[in-house]
N, C-alpha and C positions, 0 to 999 in steps of 0.2 A: 294843265301842265304839259310841257313839250315832251316829245319822244325823241330818243337818239338811236339811230340805226347806223351800224358800221358795215362797210363793204371791204372784205379782204382785198387789198389792192397790190398784190404781188405780181400778178400776171392774169390775163384773161379779159373777159368782157365786163370790166369794172364800171365803165361809164353808163352802160345800159341799166345795170342794177341801181346805180345812184339815181338816175332819172326816174325809174319805175317807183322806187320807194319815196322819192320826193313828191311825185304826183299823188301817191297814196296818202301822204301826210300833209297835203296842201291846205287842208281845212283844220289842221291842228297847230295853232299858234305856238311858236317857240320850238317847234320840232326841227331836227337837223339830220342830215345823212352825211357821214364822214368816211374818208378813206382810212383803212387800217393797214399800217405797215410795220408798226413797232408795238411792243407790249403796252406802252403808255397810251396808245390809241384805243385800247380796249376799255379804258376807264369810263364808267357811267353809261355804257351801252345797254340798251334794252334788248337788242337783237343784233345778229350779225349775218350777212350774206357771204357765202363762199361761192364765187362765180365759176362758170365754166372756163376752160383754158386747157392747159396741158398738165395732167395730174402729176407726172413725175417732176416737172419743173416747179410746180407750186409746192409739192412736198419738199423738194430740196430748199426752196426759198423760205418755207416755214421754219425749217431747221436752222438755216443760216441766220435768220432774224430772231432766233430764240423764242419762237412763238408756240412750240408744241405744248408745253405744260400750260401756259396761259389759255390756249384755246381749249384744251381738254377740261380745264377748270372753269371756263366761262359759264356764268350763271344764267345768261339770257338764252333766248331761242336762236337756233341756227337754221337758215334758209339756204340749202345747198343745191346747186344746179350743175348737172353734167360732171365735170371734173370734181366739183364740190361733193357730189354724191359718192364718188370714189373715196375722197378724203374723209368723209364723215363716217364711213363704214368701219366695222371692226375687222373685216377680212377682205382682201382684194387678191386677184389672180396675178399680180405683178410684184415681185419682191423689191423692186426699186421704189415703190410707193410706201411710205410710212403713214399709216392711217391714224385718225384721231380717236377711233373707237367709240363714237358718240351714239351710233345706232347699231344694234346687233344684227348685221346682215353681211352676206357675202356678195361682193360686186365684181362683175367681169368688165374690165376695161374694153372699149371698142367692141361691145357685144354685137353691134350692127355691121361690123366689118370695116372696110376701108372708107376713105372720104367719099368716094363715089356712091356708097350705099347710104349716105346721109339723106334725110327726107323730112317732109312735113306730113302730118296726118291729123285728122280730127279724132281726138281722144276723149273717151268717156271717162270721167273722173268722179269717184264717189263724192257727193256733197255739192257738185255743180249740176245745175239743171240742163245746161246746154253743153255740147262738146267743146273742147278746148283745142285750138290749133297749136299743136306741139311741133316744135322745130328740133329734130334730132340731128346733131352734127357729131360724127364719130362717137356716138353715144355709148355710155355704159348701160348695164342693166343689173338689177339684183337677181341672183339666182336662188337665194333662200334668205329668209328673215327669221329672227329669233323671237322670243317671247315678248309680248307687249308692242310689237311693231304692227301697225295698221297698214295694210296694203290698200291703196286708193285707186290704183290703175295698173293693169298689166296688158301686155301684148305678146305675140308669139316669141319675141326675143327675150322676154322676161318681165320682171316687175319694174315699173318705171316711175311710180309715185308712192312714197311711204310717209307716214307720220309716226313719230315715236316721242311721246311726251310733248315737249315744247319745240322739237325739231321736225323739219320737213325736208325731204330730199326728192329731187326730180332728175330723171335721166336726160331731160331735154332742157330747153332754154325758155322758160316762161317770161323772161324779161324782154324777149323779142316780139314784136307785133302789136304792142299796145293793149293787150288784154291783161288787166291787172287783178283778175279774180283770184288767182293763187297767191299773189302778194297780200291781198286783203284777207284771204282765208287764214294765212299764216299769222298776220297781225291780230286778227280777231281771236285766234287760238291762244295768243299771249295776253288777251285782255286789253289790247291797244286799239 
């Protein structure tokens, strides 16, 4: 049976997530990856990616498109990267961002500083045998996590990979660079 993955397509690196999940599902006949812009687009999804971009803009567009409650009530797993990590948290350091509250954690936007402080690094992540090349672009970081949140990686700037039930959040962009181990880890965690 096919799998249906959605990518929130309001702003940010949507195409990269679509390509990554399509490659992960290439051997699953009938599987699709679709853009999500409206409430109706959430129907029958097994999982949803919330991509990186600009968290205040994405927050505003979620509200404008009437997606807050449907995203909060979404029954599938959520794969949140960079700005997505900000949005999936229950607390953030910027009052302009309305969060979804799906993972009990506090996230600092732009924890790495300005754009010039963006960088790539080899990151050790629990569950992966080899380091992952992580691309941090004006990245957030979790400063604290609540009960039931599994911290999978941290660096001096803060916590950069977490798992909470069926959801995973990353301070960086795992969809860049062609390494699909984290996408596959997420899907395996959902039984896909």
